[in-house]
Structures are given as C-alpha cells and as structure tokens.
N, C-alpha and C positions, 0 to 999 in steps of 0.2 A: 558515582564516577569517581574514579581514582584521583584524589587531590594533586597527585604528582603530575597527572596527566590533563588537568583542567586547561581549557583554551586561554591563552594570554589576554586576549584582546578581542571585540567583536568590531569589525569594520565598519558596521552600520552605525556605529555611535558617533562616527565622523572625526575621531581622532586620528592624527597623522601617524603612518608607520614610521617607525624609528630607524629603519634600515637606511644605509647610504643610498641606495638604489632609488627610493622614494624621494629622498631629500634632493637629490638630482633631478628628478622628474619635475618636482615643485619649481625649482630654481630654473630650469629650463622653459617650462611654460609660462611663468610669470614674466620672465626677459623677454620671450617670443612675442607675448602678447603686447607689452609696452612698445616693443620695437615696430610691430605692425601699427599700433595707434599712432606712432610719429610719423610712420611713412604715410598712412592714410591721412593725416591732417594735413601734410605737406603736398599732397598729390591733387590734382584737378577732380573735379566732382565726377566726371564721366569715368574716371578709374576707381572703382570701389575696392580698395585694398583691404577693407575690413572682411571681405568674405574669406581671406586667409586665417581669420581668428578661429576658423573651425580646426586648424591644425592644434594650437595649444589646449583647445577644448578637447579634443580626442586624446590628447597625451594624458590629460588627468584621469583617463579611465585606468592608467598603469598605477595609479595611487591607491586605488581602491578606498577612495574617502568621496563620498557622496557630497558633502558640503563644500569641499575644495571645488568639484565639477560645477555645482550650483552657482558658487561665487565667479569661477570663470565665465560662466554663460553670462551671469550678470553683467560682468566686466565688458564682456564682448558687446553687449547690447549698449550700454552706456558710452563705450568708446566709439561705437559706431555712430550714435547720435551726435555726441560731441565732435567727431570728424566732420559730420555732415554741415553741422554749425559753422565750424570753422571755415570749411570749404566755401560755403553759401556767403559768409562775411567777406571772405577775400575776393571772389567774384562777383559780388553785388547782387545775385539772384541765385534763385532756388531751382535746380533742374528737376523737372518731374521723372526723368528717367533715372536720375541718380536716386531720387526718393524711392521709386519701385526697386530699383536694385538693393538698395539698404533694407527695404521690407522683406525682399528675398534672403538677404544674407541673416537677418534675425531669425527667419523661420529655418535657416539652415543651422544657427547656433542652438535653438532649441532641440531639432531633430537629432543633431550630433551629441548635444548634451544628454538627451533621453537615451541615445544609443550607448552612449560611454557609462550611463548608470546601470542600463542593464547587462553590459559587459560585466561591470563591477559586481551585480547580483550574481550573475552565472559563476563568476570566478570565485564568488564567496561561497556558492552551494557547493560548487566542485572542491574547494578547499576544505570545506567541512566533512565532505564524504571522505576525502583522502584522510583528513585529520582523523576521523572517527576511525577508520581501518588501522592507520598507525597506532592510535590509542588502543584499540582491541589487541592488536598484534603485540604491544608492549605490556598491556594488562596480563596476557596469557604468558610471556614470558616472567613476569613479576610473580605470577601464581605458581609457575614451574619452580622458580628460586625459592619460594617459601614452603612450597611442598618438600624440596630438597633439605631446607632447613629443620623441617619438622621431623625428618627421618633419624633414628638414633643410629649410632655408630662411632667409631673411632673419630677423633677430632681430624686426625690427618686425612682420613678418608673423606670426611665430610668437607674439608677444604678444596680436595682435589675435585669433588663434583661441583662445589661452588665456582670454582676456576671456570669449568666450562660452561657453567650456567651465566656468569658474569660476562665472559666473552661472547655469548650470543646475545645476551639481553642489551648491552652496550655497542654492539657491533665493532668490537675491537680487534685489532691486529694480533694482540698477545695481552697477556695477564701475568701478573708475578704476585706471589704471596711470600714475603721473607719476614722471618723472625729477628727481633733486634733486642739485644741485652748487653748492658755494661758497654755501650758503644762499640759492639761488634756485632757482625752478622752470625746468626746461629741457626740450626735447623729448627723447623723446617723450611727449605727454599723450594718452593714450588712453582713450575712455569708451565704455561699452556699457550701454544704447543712447546714441549718438553725441549726444543733447541735454542730458546731464547738465552741471550747472553746476560750474565749477572755476576756480581761479585761472589767470591767463594767464602764458604763458612769460616769463621774466625778472622776475617778481613776488618779492618776498621771502617766505620761508617764515614761517609763524606762530611766536611766539617759544617757545612750550612745545615744538613739533615740532623748532624749531632746535636747542634744547637736547638734545632726546631723540636726534636724529640723531648726536650725539657718540659713541656706542657703539652696537653692535647691540642689538636687542631683539626679543623674541618676540610673536607676534601679540597684540593687546590691544583692549579697546574704543575706539572713538574717543572723545576727550576733548570734552565739550560747551563747555569753556571756550576751547580754542585752534582747534578744528577745526568749531565750531558753525557757520560759513557753508556748509560742505559738507552738513551734515544738513539745516539749516533751508532752504536754496535748492533742494534736491533733494526737500523735503518727506518726510523720512524721520526717524523717531525715534531710531535706533540705527544703529551700523556698526562694523566691525571694521578696524584698521589693522595692517598688517605690512610688513615691510622686506624687499627682496631685495638682496644685495650679491655681483654677479657676481665682485668680486675682480679688477678689471682696473686697480687704482690710479687710477681717474678718467681713464684714457686711451681708454676705449672709448666705445660709443655710449651706455651704461648703466653711468653710474659708482655710482650708488645708485637703486634704484627703490622706490616706495611703493605699496603696494596698499591701496586702499580698498573694501572690501565694505559696500554700503548695505543695511541691513535684511535680513540673511540669515535664512533660517528654519531652517537646518540647526543642531540644538542643539549639535553638535560641531565647530563651524566652527573654533575656534583650534585644538583638537587634529589635526584634518585638515591644517590649513595648516601646522602645525609639522613634519608629516612630508612633505608635498608641496613646500615651498618649497625645501629644499635640493637637490632634483631638479631644480627649474625653475632654481635659481642655478647648478647644474652644467651646465644644458643651454645657458643663455644664454653661459655662460663659453666652452663648447666651439663655439658658433655664432661668438662673437666671433674666437676664434681661427682658425677656418675662414674667416672673412672677411678677417681678416689675410693669412692663408695665400693664399687667392684673389687678393687684391691684389697679393702679392708674385708669384705666378706669372704674373699679366698683365704685372707690370712686367719680369719675366724674359724672357717671351715676346715683348715689344716689342724688348727688346734684343736677344735671340737673332735675331729677324727682322731687325733692323738689320745685325748682324754678317754674317748669312747674305747680306742684300743687298749689303752693303760686299764680302765677300769675293768673290762671284759678279761683281760690276761691276768690281772691281779685277782679278780674274783674266781677264775678258773683255776689258778694256782693255788689259792686258798682252801678251795673246796676239797679238791683231792687229798691233801694231807689230813685235813680236819674229818672227812668221811673216814678215812683209814684208822685215825686216832679212835672216833668214836666205835668203829667197829671192833677194835680191839680191845677198848675199855669195857664194851657191853659183854664180849666174850670172858673177859677177865672177872666182871661181876657175876656172871652166871656159873662161874667156877670150872670152866673148861680145863684149866691146867691144873688148878688146886683151889681149896677154899681160901677166899679172901678174908683178913680180918677186918671187924667192923670199923675200924678207924680208916683203914685204907678204902673200903667199899664206900665209905661217905665221901672221901676224896675223890675216888673216882666219879662218883654221880655228879658233884660239883662240876668236875672237869668236863664231863658231858654236857652238862647244862651251858657252861660257857663256850664250848665248842658248837653247840646248837644255837647259841645266840650270834656266834661270829658266822655261820653258815646263813642264817636269816639275814644277817646284815650285808653280807656278800650278794644274796639274792636280791635284795633291795636295792643295791648300788648298781647291779646290772640292769635291773628294771628302770631305775632312774636314767640311766645313760640313754637306754632305748627309748624312753617316752622323751626326754629332752630332745634328742637327735631325730624324732619322728620315725625310728627304725623299728617300731613295735606296731605294726599295722592292727587293726581290730577285724577279728574274723566274726561278722555279724551273723546271727541267727536268730530264730524265733523260739522263746521257751518260756515256761512257768516260772515265775520268780519264787514263789512259795517253796517249791522243793530245793531250789538253791540255798535258800535260807536255812533249810532244814539239813543240808549236808555241812554249812558252815557249823551250826550248833552240833551236830553229831561229831565233826572232827575236834571240835574245842572241848567236847564234853569230859575227856579224861584230865585235862588241864584245869577245867572247872570244879571236878570231884576232888583233885588234889589240894586245890585252895578251899574246899568246902564251900562253894558258890552254886545256887542254884541258876538255872536258865529257864524263864518261861517264854512262850512265844504265842503269838496271835496272827496268823498269817491268812489274808485273803487270796482269793483266786485271780488269775489274770495272765495273759502272756505279754511278755516284754521282748522288744528287739534290741540285741546288744551282743558284747562279747563276753560269753559266760565265764571263761576263766578268768578275765579281767574283774568281772563284777564280783565272782566268788573272792578274789584277792581282795578286793576293796572292803566286803563284809567281814572277811577274816581279820584284817587290820584293826577294823573299828570294835569287832568283838573281843579280839585279844587284848585291846586297850582296856575295854571295859573289865575283862577279868582281872587284868593286873593291877587295877587300881581300886578295885572293890574289896572291902573287908570280908573277913571269913563269915558265914552265915547269911549274907546279903544275896539278893536275887538280880539277876539282869533280865531285863524285859526287851524282847525282840518282837517287832510287829511291822506289819506291811498292809497297805490296803491302796486302792486306785482311787484317785481324786481328779475327775476330769479326764484329761488325756495324758496324766502323769502318775507314776507310781510314788507313793511316800513310805519310805522305811525307816523306822526309828530303832535306836539302841540306847536304851537308859541303863546307868549304874547307880549304886548309891555309895560311891567313893567320895573323896574329900573336894572334888569339883577342881575346877581350874581357876587360878588367881587371875583376877580382872586384869592385871599388868601383862600377863602372858597372853590373853586372848588375840590380840591384834597379829601375833606371829605364829598363830596356833597351826596353820596350814602352809607355812613356809618351809622351804628345803632347810635342812639341818636346823630346825627351829624347836631343840630340845627345851622342855618346859624348866626342868632344874636338874641338878646333879642327881644321877641314877635314873633318868627318864629316858635315856637312850639318845640317838642322833636326830630324832624328830623326821625320819624319812616316811614312817607308815601313814601319817595323815596326809603328808604331801603327795604322796602316790595315790592315795584313796582320792584326794580332791583331783589329780590329774585324770584318773580314770573316770571321774564322774563328768569332768569337762569334756573329755573325748567323746562321751556319749551325749553330750548337750545338757548335762544336769549339774548338779552342785550339792554340796555338803554344807549344812548350816549347825552351828553350836549355840546352846543356851543352856543356863544353869539348870539343873534338874531337882534343886532343892528337896532333898541333898542330892550331891551327885552330878551327872553330866547327861545331856540329851543331845545326841547327834542325829539329824535328819537327813537322809539320802532323798534328794529329789531327782527323778529320772523320768525322761519322756517315753511314753508307750512306745512309739516308733520313732526311728531315727529321721533327721531332717533329710529332704531331698538333696 
C-alpha cells in the first residue's frame, strides 16, 4: 500500500474522530442524556421518561465510535435504575407497572445500541470500500505522474507534462510553475490552464515570498497577505505553495522553481507533494545534466568534424604535389631529359624517399581520423590468413633486400573472418617496423597458427629492442619511441585495427629484438 494513502485511523479502535461534527454529536448526546435523567428523576413513576434515552443512544451512531455507544447504553440503564429508585423513595412505594416499563426501556436501550453499532459497522465497511477506490484512483494518478517523470526530454516540456498531471492528481483548478532568481520572476512561467493570471517575467517577487526564498521550505498554504493577487485574480479561495530546488547553483534553466496549486481538492496535497517533489527535483537535475552533456557532445562532434575535414583536406592537398614531385624526380633519375650527375642522382633519391615518408604519413593521418571517428567501416569477408601474410612479405621483399635482411615464414592453414585490407595494413605496419629496426644480415621471422578459436600471428626481429621505459606508451597515438622513430602512428593504427576485429596485439622482448603477437578471433562476434 502506498504510505501516502494509508488510512489515518480505524474507527473500530474506539478513539473519537477529531472532526467538529463528531465533537458536536458527543456534546449533544451527553447533554440530552443528562437532561432526560433529571426529568425522569423529577416525574412520577407512571411517566417513564427514560424511554427517551433511546434518542441520545441512537445519535451516537453518527460518531462511528463503538465504545461511546456502549457507554451511552450503560449510562441509560444506570440512569433508568437510579431514576426509579428516586421516584419510589419519593412516592413511598414501588409500582409494578413502572418496573415493567423500565425493563422494556432497558431492552429498547440494548436494541437501539445494537442497531447503532451495526450502522457504524456498515458505515465503516462502506467507507473502507470508498477509501480503497479513492486510494486506487490516487495510486493510478501517482503512477502516471512517475511514468511522466521517467520519460526523457527537454526540461521545459517535462514541466508542461507534469503540470497537467499535477492538476489531475490534486483535482486543482489550476497550477503554475514559475522560476525565480535574484528576487525576480524569470522564465519559464508555465500555467495550466494557460489563461491563469500571474506576475510577468522580470517583476520583483512579493516581499514575504522574497524572505521565504532565503531557505528551503516545505509545501504550505498560499499566504493571503503576500500572494493574494494570485488567488484573487484567478478567482480561488486557497492554494498550496511549494519550492523545487534542482541544485544547479543558479547556472541551469531552473535555479529555483515555485509551484502554485490553486484550490486543490485532494486533502493530502501537502503530504503527497512532500514525497513527490524530491523525485521531481532529482529528475530536473538529471535532465539538466543530460542537456549540458548533449551540448558538450554537439560541440565535440563539431570539433571532430572540423578536425576530420582538416586532416582529410591536408592529406589530400599534400598527396597531390608529392606524387607529382616523385613522378618528376623518378623521370629525371631515369634520364628522360638528360643524364643526371651522380651527386644530383643521390640527392633525388633522398628527396623521393622523404616524399614517400610524407605520403605514408598523410595516409596514416587519414586512416587515423577515420578510425577515431568510426568513419571507416570494416568490410567483412572470409579468407585464408596465410596468403595475406605472403602478400605482405612479397610487397616488403624489395625493402628487405635493400637493407640486406632475410624474411622467413611458417604459415599454417585456416580461414579467418575480417576486413582483408585493414588486416593487411596491420601486418604491413608491423613487418615494416621489423625491417626498419633490424641490422643488416639478420632474419625476420613471420609465423601464424590456429590456437582454439583464434589465430596467433607473430613477427620477430633481431633489432635493439624497445627500452622498458617506452613500453607503456608503445601503442599510444603519436607515441614515438625516440628521435628518428617517426610519429608513432603505425603501431597505434595496428592496435586499433586489431581491436575492431575483437583481437589485440601484444609485445614482449625477443632476446634479442622484439616479438609482436597478433591475436585475432577466427570469426567476428555476433
């Protein structure tokens, strides 16, 4: 059962109801019973006035208090006996007819008392049924309100929906949400229905309300002194005032919100508001944070888009002149125009090599921006891994021969699911690094085999290895190892490609050299 809607008191317990009507009934019943006792004691025996005690006993049924009814029955019996004793003493004899009449009167007291208690029981059951219906209806409205609170959306739209829910829940003639800051009304000012009268944005808060805003306060009746215009101009006699403090320090849309419920018919309005308002405050606070987060994400997205466009544009603009220069210098080396002296030929070769490095850097920057912004979707297919590694070895063979480095391979069979071009770039980056750091005359070992549901590919070189201090930032973006080692994009891109496939790249010293192990699942995750 909703604690807000639990019954206040069970009339079966016998405690008096505290409403003025019940108090008046108690006073009237006791007064009438005492009056009838005095009249009965002062009249002859043949006039059994005590029979009229049925009237105050019957009236006790309206108090819905069984103990009071029983007490009045007992008082009627005792007053009946005492009045007979007084009458008999005054007349000097006991009248049998009077005794019989008084016995019938006692029986009537018991019968009327019984009927009064039955009426009380029936009224109680009817009241419980009605109370359960009202409680169920109120619970339904509260659930609807909580469902509204759980819906995401703009804070102002949420307030508009909540205003309608509050008006229905509290059976109010109108509801007003108004923000206040620096003792002035500010937007939003929402009213339901929209035609309600209220202060305008920018106007000063009434004096008493301005003092009240200095600290939090619980829901309370609208003061007729300071807020009378709200009541008078909207034609209502009473209202409830409550405060919501989302707790954003005055930086959000709603530094302080005041809620005016005009003429609510729900008797437990203040109690229900005390339970609901903290939930509403928390929801407004969360929506405010979500709004700030969305704005931050939008700004970051704009910045990322600008960076992506910048990288793509620069990469494209760099590639065109570099390719043209490489073509012209290659033609010059081949003697298309005239023989080139040895010194100039060596200079042209260095320039071609530098241009090639810049072209590779632009390619990696372009791929970096695409992988970072998830603009490079993988093209999944099923293919054998061994032929892919053979292609990598074949493409790097001229560079290996130029550096007098041998490449050995031990490649197992098996099909892998992935993006072939992306995985080829991964292994090209690792093998190119191995060739770059291996001394002349050494051998690079490339191998792959299947282990369970994954493929393990290794590339081992015999170079100087990686200093331990550099290992933690080995796969970081722009984590160059030392001067002359490049920008550090190759290993970072390789690791990104492995992660997009659900795998990873591990490093350990090769004693001598370095050993990189690429672990890739045989099939992509569903």
